[in-house]
N, C-alpha and C positions, 0 to 999 in steps of 0.2 A: 615815126615809129620806132622803136629796133626789136631789133627782136635775133635770138639765140638758140641753135639748135649745137644738137650732140648725136652725130652719126655714128656707132658702133657697128664696125666692119669687121664680120670674120675670115680671116686670107688664110689658105691651108701654106704649111708652112715654103713647097718646096714653088710658091707661085707668089713669094715674099717680097723678090725683086721686079717682078712682072708687075705687082699693083704698085710698088712704093715711087719708082720712076712716073708713071703717068700722074698719081697721083701728086709729087712732088708739085708740077707740072701746073697742073689743077689748082692749086694754092697759089703758087705764082701769076697765074693770069687770074683769077679773084680778083686778086689784091691790087691786081693793077688795073682794071678794067672794069670794076662792078665797085663804083664809090658808094652805096648802104649796106659794104660788109665790111663789116669792121673788123674781123683777123677770121681765115680760113688755115686754116695749119692743119696739118694731116700730125699724128701720135699713133708711137707706139709702147702697149703696154709692157710697163717693166717689173720686177718684184720692189716690197717695200724696203730698201736696203737706205735706200734715197732715204726716204720719208724719215728713215732710224734719225739718221746723217739731222735733217731739217729739225728733228723736233730737239736735239742737244744746241740749238742756237740761242746764241745770246740772249735776243729778246724774247723766245718763246715763254719765259717763266711769267711773263711782263704783260704781256698781248693776248698767250691762245684764252688763258682764262675765262677772262670777260666774253669772248668768243664763244666757247660754248655756252657758259652761261646761258645768251642771248639764242641760242637751238630750240628749236620744239622737237628736235630728231637727231640722232645718233647722226655721227659724220658717214657721206656714202665715198669713202676712200679708194684710189684708183691713184695709183703712181704711172706717168708714163713718159716717154723721150719723146722729143719733136725728131721727125724726119729732117731733113736741111739738106 
């Protein structure tokens, strides 16, 4: 059985670099040595400008309406940058 989880960690701005460096290493080690873990990545929250650009994509108008019609609740949208 595969399990997914998302952990939200709130970091003070002055501790950002101290947090991100070991978190990057944890992601790499998890991916390399934990075969049952599909993805272990660290994301940094970002504004929604990227999502607004995504909404203007060529396939958006064709594919998104049927997706939204199938949902039972509103979309819980947050935009993140991958920390690499």
